[in-house]
DODRENBA-144224 format. One record per atom (N, C-alpha, C, CB): residue in three letters; x, y, z. Coordinates in steps of 0.05 Angstrom, whole numbers, plus 32768, in hexadecimal, padded with zeros to 4 digits. Glycine has a CB too. Layout:
% DODRENBA-144224
ALAXYZ ...
% end
This chain:
% DODRENBA-144224
UNK8098837877F6 UNK809783747813 UNK807D837F781E UNK80B083817821 UNK806B836C7825 UNK80508375782D UNK805083857847 UNK803E835D7830 UNK8063837F7859 UNK8064838D7872 UNK806983AB786E UNK807983827885 UNK807B83B1785B UNK808183CD7855 UNK806883DB784A UNK809883D07842 UNK805983CE7838 UNK804183DA782D UNK802C83DE7842 UNK803683C87817 UNK802883CA7854 UNK801583CD7869 UNK801C83E4787C UNK801283B37879 UNK803683E77881 UNK804083FC7892 UNK803B84187885 UNK805E83F87897 UNK8041841A786B UNK803D8433785D UNK8020843B785D UNK804884317841 UNK800E84277858 UNK7FF1842C7859 UNK7FE884347874 UNK7FE28414784F UNK7FF384287889 UNK7FED842F78A5 UNK7FF1844D78AA UNK7FFD841E78B8 UNK8008845678A1 UNK800F847378A5 UNK7FFE84857893 UNK802D8477789F UNK7FFA847D787A UNK7FEA848D7868 UNK7FCD848F7871 UNK7FEB8481784C UNK7FC28479787A UNK7FA684797883 UNK7FA2848A789B UNK7F9D845C7889 UNK7FB5848A78AE UNK7FB3849C78C5 UNK7FB184B978BC UNK7FCC849878D8 UNK7FC384C078A9 UNK7FC484DC78A0 UNK7FAA84E37891 UNK7FDC84E0788E UNK7FA184D2787F UNK7F8984D8786F UNK7F7084DB7881 UNK7F8584C2785A UNK7F6C84C77892 UNK7F5384C878A2 UNK7F5384DE78B6 UNK7F4F84AD78B1 UNK7F6984E478C3 UNK7F6A84FB78D5 UNK7F67851578C6 UNK7F8484FB78E6 UNK7F74851778AF UNK7F71852F789F UNK7F5585347896 UNK7F83852D7886 UNK7F46851E788F UNK7F2A85217888 UNK7F1A852A789F UNK7F1F8506787D UNK7F1E851E78B7 UNK7F0F852678CF UNK7F14854378D5 UNK7F18851478E7 UNK7F2D854C78D4 UNK7F33856878DB UNK7F27857B78C6 UNK7F51856C78DD UNK7F26857278AD UNK7F1B85837898 UNK7EFE8589789C UNK7F1F8576787D UNK7EF0857978AC UNK7ED4857E78B2 UNK7ED0859878C1 UNK7EC8856778C1 UNK7EE585A378CD UNK7EE385BD78DB UNK7EE585D578C8 UNK7EF985BE78F0 UNK7EEC85D078AF UNK7EEF85E7789C UNK7ED685F7789B UNK7EF785DC7880 UNK7ED8861178A2 UNK7EC0862278A2 UNK7EB1862178BC UNK7EAE861B788C UNK7EBA861178CF UNK7EAB860E78E9 UNK7EBD86127901 UNK7E9F85F278EA UNK7ED6861C78FD UNK7EE886207913 UNK7EDE86357926 UNK7F0386287909 UNK7EE78635793F UNK7EDD86477953 UNK7EE48665794D UNK7EE98641796E UNK7EFA866A7940 UNK7F0186857936 UNK7F0F8681791B UNK7F148694794B UNK7F0F8696790B UNK7F1A869578F0 UNK7F36868B78EF UNK7F1886B078E3 UNK7F4786957902 UNK7F63868D7902 UNK7F67866F7905 UNK7F72869C7918 UNK7F5786637918 UNK7F598647791D UNK7F4C86367907 UNK7F4D86407938 UNK7F38864278FB UNK7F2B863478E4 UNK7F40863078CE UNK7F13864578D9 UNK7F4F864578C8 UNK7F64864378B4 UNK7F7B863078BD UNK7F70865F78AE UNK7F82863278D6 UNK7F98862178E1 UNK7F91860478DF UNK7F9E862878FE UNK7F7985FC78E7 UNK7F7285E078E7 UNK7F6D85D578CB UNK7F5985DB78F9 UNK7F6485E778B9 UNK7F6185DF789D UNK7F7C85D97890 UNK7F5185F4788D UNK7F9085EA7897 UNK7FAB85E6788D UNK7FB785CD7898 UNK7FBD85FE7894 UNK7FB085C678B1 UNK7FBA85AD78BD UNK7FAE859578AE UNK7FB285AC78DB UNK7F95859778A7 UNK7F8885817897 UNK7F97857E787D UNK7F6B85877892 UNK7F9F85947870 UNK7FAD85927856 UNK7FC98586785A UNK7FB085AE784A UNK7FD6858C7871 UNK7FF0857F7877 UNK7FED85617879 UNK7FFB858A7892 UNK7FD885587887 UNK7FD3853B7889 UNK7FCE852E786E UNK7FBC8535789C UNK7FBE853D785D UNK7FB885327843 UNK7FD285307832 UNK7FA485457835 UNK7FE385447834 UNK7FFD85437825 UNK800E852B782E UNK800C855C7829 UNK800F85267848 UNK801E850F7852 UNK801284F57848 UNK801F850F7871 UNK7FF784F47848 UNK7FE984DC783F UNK7FEF84D77821 UNK7FCB84DF7843 UNK7FEF84EC7811 UNK7FF484E877F5 UNK801084DE77EF UNK7FF0850377E6 UNK802484E877FD UNK803F84DE77F9 UNK804184C17800 UNK805384EE780A UNK803484B97816 UNK8035849E781F UNK8025848B780C UNK802A849B783B UNK800E84947803 UNK7FFE848477F0 UNK800D848077D5 UNK7FE3849177EB UNK801B849577CD UNK802B849277B4 UNK8040847C77B7 UNK803884AD77AC UNK804D847C77CE UNK8061846877D4 UNK8054844C77D6 UNK8071846E77ED UNK803D844B77E3 UNK802F843177E6 UNK8026842677CB UNK8016843577F8 UNK801C843877B9 UNK8014842F779E UNK802D8424778F UNK80078446778F UNK804384317792 UNK805C84297784 UNK8064840C778E UNK8073843D778A UNK8062840877A8 UNK806883EE77B3 UNK805483D977A8 UNK806783EE77D1 UNK803B83DF77A9 UNK802683CC77A1 UNK802983C47784 UNK800A83D877A6 UNK802E83D77773 UNK803083D27756 UNK804883C07750 UNK803183EC7747 UNK805B83BF7762 UNK807383AE775D UNK806F83917766 UNK808B83BA776C UNK8059838C7774 UNK80538371777D UNK804D835E7765 UNK803C83707791 UNK805283447768 UNK804983317754 UNK802A83327752 UNK80528314775B UNK801F832A773B UNK8003832C7736 UNK7FF2831D774B UNK7FFC8321771A UNK7FFB83057752 UNK7FEC82F57766 UNK7FEA83037781 UNK7FF982D97769 UNK8000830F7789 UNK8001831D77A2 UNK7FF0833677A2 UNK801E832477AA UNK7FF08344778B UNK7FDF835C7789 UNK7FC28355778A UNK7FE5836A776E UNK7FBA833E777E UNK7F9E8337777D UNK7F9283317799 UNK7F9A831F776B UNK7FA3832877AB UNK7F99832077C6 UNK7F9D833477DC UNK7FA7830677CD UNK7FAA834A77D6 UNK7FB2835D77EB UNK7F9A836D77F6 UNK7FC7836F77E2 UNK7F89837777E4 UNK7F72838777EC UNK7F58837877E7 UNK7F7283A277DD UNK7F45837C77F8 UNK7F2B836F77F5 UNK7F18838077E3 UNK7F1D836B7810 UNK7F1F839977DE UNK7F0E83AB77CE UNK7F0A83A077B2 UNK7F1A83C777CD UNK7EF1839C77AA UNK7EEC8393778F UNK7EF383A7777A UNK7ECE838C778C UNK7EF283C17781 UNK7EF983D6776E UNK7F1783D57767 UNK7EF383F2777A UNK7F2883D0777B UNK7F4583CD7776 UNK7F4B83B37769 UNK7F5583D07791 UNK7F3D839E7770 UNK7F4183847763 UNK7F3A83857746 UNK7F30836E7771 UNK7F268395773F UNK7F1F83987722 UNK7F3683A67713 UNK7F0583A97720 UNK7F4283BA771F UNK7F5983C87712 UNK7F7083B4770D UNK7F6383DF7724 UNK7F7583A47721 UNK7F8B8390771F UNK7F84837B770A UNK7F8F8382773A UNK7F6B83727709 UNK7F63835E76F5 UNK7F66836876D9 UNK7F46835576FA UNK7F63838276D6 UNK7F66838F76BB UNK7F83839476B4 UNK7F5683A976BA UNK7F96838D76C6 UNK7FB2839076C1 UNK7FBC83AC76C4 UNK7FB8838776A5 UNK7FAD83BD76D2 UNK7FB483D976D6 UNK7FC383DC76F1 UNK7F9C83EB76D5 UNK7FD083F376F3 UNK7FDD83FA770D UNK7FCB840C771D UNK7FF984077708 UNK7FCF840C7737 UNK7FBF841E7748 UNK7FD08437774E UNK7FB684107761 UNK7FC3844C7758 UNK7FD184647760 UNK7FC7846D777C UNK7FCD847B774C UNK7FD084847785 UNK7FC9848C77A0 UNK7FAB849277A3 UNK7FD984A577A8 UNK7F9E849A778E UNK7F8184A0778F UNK7F7284867793 UNK7F7884AE7776 UNK7F7A84717786 UNK7F6D8457778A UNK7F6F844E77A7 UNK7F7984417777 UNK7F86845277B3 UNK7F89844977CF UNK7F78845977E2 UNK7FA6844C77D7 UNK7F73847277DC UNK7F62848377ED UNK7F45847F77E8 UNK7F6984A077E9 UNK7F3D847B77CF UNK7F21847C77C7 UNK7F14846177C1 UNK7F1D848E77B0 UNK7F24844C77BE UNK7F18843377B5 UNK7F1B841C77C9 UNK7F24842B779B UNK7F2A842077DE UNK7F2C840B77F3 UNK7F14840C7805 UNK7F46840E7803 UNK7F0C83F4780F UNK7EF783F27822 UNK7F0183F6783F UNK7EE883D77820 UNK7EEF83F97852 UNK7EF78400786D UNK7F0B83EC7879 UNK7EE08402787E UNK7F0683D27874 UNK7F1783BD7880 UNK7F3383BC7874 UNK7F0A83A2787E UNK7F3883CB785E UNK7F5383CE7853 UNK7F6283E5785E UNK7F5183D17834 UNK7F5583F6786E UNK7F62840D787B UNK7F7084047895 UNK7F4D84237881 UNK7F878411789B UNK7F97840878B2 UNK7F9D841F78C5 UNK7FB283FD78A7 UNK7F8D843378C5 UNK7F91844978D8 UNK7F88844178F4 UNK7F81846278CF UNK7F94844F7908 UNK7F8C844A7924 UNK7F7084557928 UNK7FA084577938 UNK7F62844A793B UNK7F468451793F UNK7F42846E7948 UNK7F3A843F7954 UNK7F5684797956 UNK7F5384957960 UNK7F4D84A9794A UNK7F6D849D796E UNK7F5A84A67933 UNK7F5884BB791F UNK7F3D84BC7911 UNK7F6D84B8790A UNK7F2E84A67913 UNK7F1384A57906 UNK7EFD84AE7918 UNK7F0E848978FC UNK7F0384B37932 UNK7EEE84BB7945 UNK7EE384D6793E UNK7EF984BA7961 UNK7EC984DB7943 UNK7EBC84F4793C UNK7EC9850D794A UNK7E9F84F37943 UNK7EC68524793D UNK7ED0853C7948 UNK7EC285457962 UNK7ECE85537934 UNK7EA885407963 UNK7E978549797A UNK7E9A8567797E UNK7E9F853B7994 UNK7EA985717992 UNK7EAD858D7995 UNK7ECB85947992 UNK7EA2859779B1 UNK7ED285AD7997 UNK7EED85B77993 UNK7F0085A879A6 UNK7EEF85D57998 UNK7EF885A379BF UNK7F0A859579D2 UNK7F10857979C8 UNK7EFC859479EE UNK7EFD856A79BE UNK7F01854F79B4 UNK7F148550799C UNK7EE7854279AC UNK7F118564798B UNK7F2285667973 UNK7F3F856C797B UNK7F17857C7960 UNK7F42857F798E UNK7F5C85877998 UNK7F6B856F79A4 UNK7F5A859E79AC UNK7F5D856079B6 UNK7F6B854B79C4 UNK7F72853379B2 UNK7F5A854179DC UNK7F61852E799E UNK7F678519798A UNK7F808521797B UNK7F5085157977 UNK7F81853A7972 UNK7F9985447964 UNK7FB285437976 UNK7F9485607959 UNK7FAF854C798E UNK7FC6854C79A0 UNK7FD1853079A5 UNK7FBE855979BB UNK7FC0851D79AA UNK7FCA850279AF UNK7FD884F77996 UNK7FB284EF79B6 UNK7FCC84FC797E UNK7FD884F27965 UNK7FF18502795F UNK7FC484F5794E UNK7FF1851C7961 UNK8008852D795A UNK80208526796C UNK8001854A795D UNK801B85217985 UNK8030851A7998 UNK803D8500798F UNK8025851879B5 UNK802D84EC7989 UNK803884D3797F UNK804784D77965 UNK802184BE797C UNK803A84E57953 UNK804684E97938 UNK806184F77939 UNK803384F97927 UNK80648509794B UNK807D8518794E UNK809485057954 UNK807B852E7963 UNK809084F57969 UNK80A684E27970 UNK80A984CC795C UNK80A084D7798C UNK809284C47950 UNK809384AF793C UNK80A384B77923 UNK807784A67934 UNK809C84CF7918 UNK80AA84D87900 UNK80C784DF7906 UNK809C84F178F5 UNK80CD84E8791F UNK80E984ED7926 UNK80F984D37924 UNK80EB84F87943 UNK80ED84BD792C UNK80FB84A3792B UNK80FB8498790E UNK80EE848F793D UNK80E4849D7900 UNK80E2849278E4 UNK80F6849F78D1 UNK80C6849778DA UNK810084B778D8 UNK811584C478C7 UNK812E84B278C4 UNK811D84DE78D3 UNK813284A078D8 UNK8149848F78D8 UNK8143847378CC UNK8154848C78F4 UNK812C847078C0 UNK8124845778B4 UNK8137844E789E UNK8107845978A9 UNK813A8434789C UNK814B84287887 UNK813E842C786C UNK8151840B788C UNK81238430786C UNK811584357853 UNK81188452784C UNK80F7842D7855 UNK812684587837 UNK812E84747831 UNK81168485782A UNK81428475781A UNK81018479781E UNK80EA84887816 UNK80DA8491782F UNK80D884787803 UNK80D5847E7841 UNK80C78485785A UNK80D78499786A UNK80C1846B786A UNK80F18496786A UNK810284A97879 UNK810084C5786D UNK811F849F7879 UNK80FF84C67853 UNK80FC84E07846 UNK80E184ED784B UNK810184DD7828 UNK80CC84DD784A UNK80B184E87850 UNK80B084F2786D UNK809C84D2784B UNK80BC84E2787F UNK80BC84EA789B UNK80CB8505789F UNK80C984D478AC UNK80E285077892 UNK80F2851F7895 UNK80E38538788A UNK810D851C7886 UNK80D685347873 UNK80C7854A7867 UNK80AF85517878 UNK80BE8542784B UNK80A2853E7884 UNK808985427894 UNK808E854D78B0 UNK807985297895 UNK80A6854978BA UNK80AA854F78D7 UNK80A6856C78DD UNK80C6854778DE UNK80AC857E78CB UNK80A8859B78D0 UNK808A85A078D5 UNK80B385AC78B9 UNK8079859478C4 UNK805C859778C7 UNK8053858A78E1 UNK804D858B78AF UNK805D857378E7 UNK8055856478FF UNK805C85747918 UNK806285487900 UNK807385817917 UNK807C8591792E UNK806985A87933 UNK8099859C7929 UNK806085B5791D UNK804C85CB7920 UNK803285C0792B UNK804885D87905 UNK802985A97920 UNK8010859D792A UNK801185997948 UNK800A8582791C UNK8027858E7952 UNK80298589796F UNK802985A3797F UNK804385797975 UNK803785B77975 UNK803785D07983 UNK801B85DC7984 UNK804A85E47975 UNK800C85DB796E UNK7FF185E6796C UNK7FDF85D77980 UNK7FE685E47950 UNK7FDE85BD797E UNK7FCB85AE798F UNK7FD385B079AD UNK7FCA85917987 UNK7FED85B179B3 UNK7FF685B479CF UNK7FEC85CF79DA UNK801585B379D1 UNK7FEF85E479CA UNK7FE685FE79D3 UNK7FC885FF79D9 UNK7FEE861379BF UNK7FB985F079C8 UNK7F9C85F079CD UNK7F9485DF79E5 UNK7F8E85E579B4 UNK7FA385CA79EA UNK7F9D85BA7A02 UNK7FA285CB7A1B UNK7FB085A07A03 UNK7FB885DB7A1B UNK7FBE85EC7A31 UNK7FA986037A34 UNK7FDA85F87A2E UNK7FA1860E7A1D UNK7F8E86247A1D UNK7F73861A7A28 UNK7F8A862F7A01 UNK7F6A86037A21 UNK7F5185F97A2B UNK7F5385EF7A48 UNK7F4785E27A19 UNK7F6885E17A4E UNK7F6B85D67A69 UNK7F6F85EC7A7E UNK7F8285C37A6A UNK7F7E86017A76 UNK7F8486177A89 UNK7F72862F7A84 UNK7FA1861E7A88 UNK7F5B862B7A77 UNK7F4A86417A70 UNK7F3386447A84 UNK7F3F863D7A54 UNK7F1B86437A7A UNK7F0386467A8B UNK7EFC862A7A98 UNK7EEB86517A7B UNK7EEA862B7AAB UNK7EE186127AB7 UNK7ED486007AA2 UNK7ECE86187ACE UNK7EC5860B7A91 UNK7EB785FB7A7C UNK7ECB85EF7A69 UNK7EA3860C7A6D UNK7EDF85FF7A5F UNK7EF285F57A4C UNK7F0385DE7A58 UNK7F04860B7A42 UNK7F0A85E17A72 UNK7F1985CC7A80 UNK7F0985B37A83 UNK7F2285D67A9C UNK7EEF85B57A89 UNK7EDE859E7A8B UNK7EDB85907A71 UNK7EC285A67A96 UNK7ED885A07A5B UNK7ED485947A41 UNK7EED85857A37 UNK7ECD85AA7A2D UNK7F0585917A3B UNK7F1D85837A32 UNK7F23856B7A43 UNK7F3585967A32 UNK7F1D856C7A5D UNK7F2285557A6E UNK7F0F853E7A67 UNK7F1F855C7A8C UNK7EF685457A60 UNK7EE385307A57 UNK7EEC85237A3D UNK7EC7853C7A54 UNK7EF785347A2B UNK7F0085297A11 UNK7F1885177A16 UNK7F08854079FF UNK7F2A851F7A28 UNK7F41850E7A2E UNK7F3884F37A39 UNK7F53851C7A43 UNK7F2584F37A4C UNK7F1C84DA7A58 UNK7F1084C77A42 UNK7F0784E07A6D UNK7F0284D37A2F UNK7EF584C37A1A UNK7F0884B97A05 UNK7EDF84D37A0D UNK7F1C84C979FE UNK7F2E84C279E8 UNK7F4784B479F1 UNK7F3584DB79D8 UNK7F4D84B47A0B UNK7F6584A77A15 UNK7F6684897A0E UNK7F6784AA7A33 UNK7F4F847D7A0E UNK7F4E84607A09 UNK7F55845879EC UNK7F3384557A10 UNK7F58846C79DB UNK7F61846679BF UNK7F7F846979BB UNK7F52847979AC UNK7F8C847579CF UNK7FA9847B79CB UNK7FBB846279CC UNK7FB2848F79E0 UNK7FB2844E79DA UNK7FC4843679DD UNK7FCA842979C3 UNK7FB6842279EF UNK7FB9842C79AF UNK7FBD841F7995 UNK7FD684297986 UNK7FA584227983 UNK7FDE8442798C UNK7FF6844C7981 UNK800E84397985 UNK7FFD8468798C UNK800E842D799C UNK8026841E79A6 UNK8023840079A4 UNK802D842779C2 UNK800D83F77999 UNK800983DA7995 UNK801583D3797A UNK7FEA83D27996 UNK802883C1797A UNK803683BA7961 UNK802583A9794F UNK805083AB7968 UNK802083B37937 UNK801483A37922 UNK802983917916 UNK800683B5790D UNK802183807904 UNK8034836F78F5 UNK8048838178E6 UNK8025835C78E1 UNK803E839678DA UNK804F83A978CB UNK806283B878DE UNK803E83BC78BB UNK805883C078F5 UNK806A83CE7908 UNK808183BC7910 UNK805A83D67922 UNK807C83A37915 UNK80918391791E UNK80A6838E7908 UNK808683767925 UNK809D838D78EF UNK80B0838978D9 UNK80C183A278D4 UNK80A0838278C0 UNK80B683BA78D9 UNK80C483D378D3 UNK80D883DB78E9 UNK80B183E978CE UNK80D483D27901 UNK80E883D67916 UNK80E883F17923 UNK810283D2790A UNK80D284007922 UNK80D084197931 UNK80CC8412794E UNK80B9842B7926 UNK80DA84207960 UNK80D8841A797D UNK80C084287989 UNK80F38422798C UNK80A9841B7989 UNK809184277993 UNK8092842A79B1 UNK80788417798B UNK80A0841979BF UNK80A3841B79DC UNK80B1843579E4 UNK80B2840379E8 UNK80C6843C79D5 UNK80D5845579DA UNK80C3846D79D4 UNK80EE845679CA UNK80B4846B79BE UNK80A1848179B7 UNK808C848479CC UNK8095847C799B UNK8082846E79D7 UNK806D846F79EC UNK8077847F7A04 UNK8065845379F4 UNK809084797A0C UNK809B84877A23 UNK809E84A57A1E UNK80B7847C7A2A UNK80A784AD7A06 UNK80A984C979FE UNK808D84D679FD UNK80B784CC79E3 UNK807A84C779F1 UNK805F84D279EF UNK805384D77A0A UNK804E84BE79DF UNK805584C47A1C UNK804984C87A37 UNK805684DF7A46 UNK804C84AE7A47 UNK807084E27A42 UNK807E84F87A50 UNK807485137A45 UNK809C84F67A4C UNK807285167A2A UNK8068852F7A1E UNK804B85357A26 UNK806B852E7A00 UNK803B85207A25 UNK801F85247A2D UNK801D852D7A4A UNK800F85097A2A UNK802C85217A5C UNK802C85297A78 UNK803585467A7C UNK803E85167A88 UNK8049854E7A6D UNK8053856A7A6F UNK803E857E7A66 UNK806C856D7A5D UNK803085797A50 UNK801C858B7A46 UNK8004858B7A59 UNK801385837A2A UNK7FFC85747A62 UNK7FE585727A75 UNK7FEB85817A8F UNK7FDE85557A7A UNK8004857F7A98 UNK800B858C7AB1 UNK800985AB7AAE UNK802885857ABA UNK801285B57A97 UNK801085D17A91 UNK7FF385DA7A8E UNK802085D97A78 UNK7FE285C87A84 UNK7FC685CE7A80 UNK7FB485C87A98 UNK7FBB85BE7A68 UNK7FC185BE7AAE UNK7FB285B77AC6 UNK7F9D85A17AC1 UNK7FA485D07AD2 UNK7FA5858E7AB1 UNK7F9485787AA9 UNK7F9F855E7AB5 UNK7F9185757A8B UNK7F8D854B7AB9 UNK7F9585317AC4 UNK7F9A851D7AAE UNK7F7F85267AD7 UNK7FB0850E7AB2 UNK7FB684F87A9F UNK7FA684DF7AA8 UNK7FD584F27A9E UNK7F9684D47A97 UNK7F8684BC7A9F UNK7F9884A47AA4 UNK7F7284B57A89 UNK7F8E84937AB5 UNK7F9C847A7ABA UNK7F9A84677AA2 UNK7F92846B7AD4 UNK7FAF84597A9C UNK7FAD84457A86 UNK7F9A842F7A8D UNK7FC9843A7A80 UNK7F8C84267A7A UNK7F7984107A7E UNK7F7484027A63 UNK7F5E841A7A8A UNK7F5C83F87A5F UNK7F5583EB7A46 UNK7F5783FE7A2F UNK7F3983DE7A48 UNK7F6283F57A19 UNK7F6584067A01 UNK7F5883FA79E9 UNK7F83840B79FC UNK7F4D840B79D8 UNK7F42840279BE UNK7F5A83F979AC UNK7F31841879B1 UNK7F5483E6799B UNK7F6983DE7987 UNK7F5B83D17970 UNK7F7D83CA7994 UNK7F6A83CC795B UNK7F5F83BE7943 UNK7F6283CE7929 UNK7F4383B87948 UNK7F6483E8792B UNK7F6583F87913 UNK7F7D83F17900 UNK7F678415791A UNK7F9483EB790C UNK7FAB83E478FC UNK7FA783CA78ED UNK7FC483E2790E UNK7F9483BA78F6 UNK7F8F83A078EA UNK7F7683A178D9 UNK7F8C838A78FF UNK7F6A83B978D4 UNK7F5383BB78C3 UNK7F3883B878D2 UNK7F5483A778AE UNK7F3883B978EC UNK7F1F83B778FB UNK7F1883D27906 UNK7F2183A17913 UNK7F0383DE78FD UNK7EFD83FA7902 UNK7EE283FF790F UNK7EFF840A78E8 UNK7EDF84177919 UNK7EC684207924 UNK7EB38427790D UNK7EC984387938 UNK7E99842A7913 UNK7E86843178FE UNK7E8C844C78F2 UNK7E6A8431790A UNK7E9C845D7900 UNK7EA1847878F6 UNK7EB1847878DC UNK7EB08488790C UNK7EC3846578D9 UNK7ED2846478C0 UNK7EC0846078A8 UNK7EE8844E78C1 UNK7EAC845078AB UNK7E99844C7894 UNK7E8C8465788B UNK7E848438789C UNK7E848476789D UNK7E7884907896 UNK7E8C84A37889 UNK7E6C849D78AF UNK7EA584A27893 UNK7EBA84B37887 UNK7EBE84AA786A UNK7ED484B07897 UNK7EC184907865 UNK7EC78486784A UNK7EAF848B7837 UNK7ECE8469784B UNK7E9684897842 UNK7E7F848E7831 UNK7E7F84AA7826 UNK7E6584897841 UNK7E8884BD7836 UNK7E8A84D9782E UNK7EA284DE781C UNK7E8A84EC7846 UNK7EB984D37825 UNK7ED284D77817 UNK7ED384CB77FC UNK7EE984CC7828 UNK7EC784B377F9 UNK7EC984A477E0 UNK7EB184A677CD UNK7ECE848777E7 UNK7E9C84B477D5 UNK7E8384B477C7 UNK7E8684BB77A9 UNK7E6F84C677D3 UNK7E9384D177A3 UNK7E9484DB7788 UNK7EA384C77776 UNK7EA284F67787 UNK7EBA84BD7780 UNK7ECA84AB776F UNK7EBB8491776A UNK7EE584A6777D UNK7EAD8488777E UNK7E9F846E777A UNK7E858472776A UNK7E9884627796 UNK7E798489776C UNK7E60848E775D UNK7E668494773F UNK7E5184A57769 UNK7E7D84A1773B UNK7E8584A97720 UNK7EA2849F771B UNK7E8384C7771B UNK7EA684857717 UNK7EC2847B7714 UNK7ED1848876FE UNK7EC1845C770F UNK7EEB848E7704 UNK7EFE849976F1 UNK7EF684B576E7 UNK7F00848776D9 UNK7EE584C376F6 UNK7EDD84DE76EE UNK7EF584F076F0 UNK7EC684E87700 UNK7EF7850376DD UNK7F0D851676DD UNK7F00853276DE UNK7F1F851376C5 UNK7F0D854476ED UNK7F03856076EF UNK7F0A856F76D6 UNK7F0F856E7708 
% end
């Protein structure tokens, strides 16, 4: 079932790309405690991505040969298939090209400063919390199990990013200005969470209900932080369908360099 595979990749790619972005703060956090906290958050996302990629590889390897040959455009993966081999989670992370990735555009946006990083995490964490809460009830037992296992981490992520939004918004004049500017810039990426892809429609998650919960939680945190909620308007989209910003290309160039330069290398 290709819709299930696309859906699994959509979730895995969100976790991998955001985890990679957050990991760029390792050694550069504003204070040691937060440096450790955000690095651990990156590891949480990586762990979620690995579970999902393992499941995606299992699904892909069960497809008929003809269907496997046409699913990805990556020549590196097509070569593996042509040789009659199976793929694994590492192949999905390191050998796919940008147009095979299905993450939302928000997660690939640059860190810029601490305020931009915090608000990107907050928007994603808030969505992820309500999404994984609903995904626990999925008819697909594997996705439901991954959601249940991940929800404890996701709950912590939301608490951490919420606290930082409040700290910056209700802090100094400069911190409030910086977080409000980050909100204004990144708000236009949030609409893609709730745009149904082909895979979303097939899996039956109620994104409209999640959107209502997400907006309510965002409004609550912003009110406590003395921040303004932007008006809805035009929103970026396309990531779920493989249409990305230039930023993803730079991420993949760094993420995939060693594996592509030295294929099948083992430590």
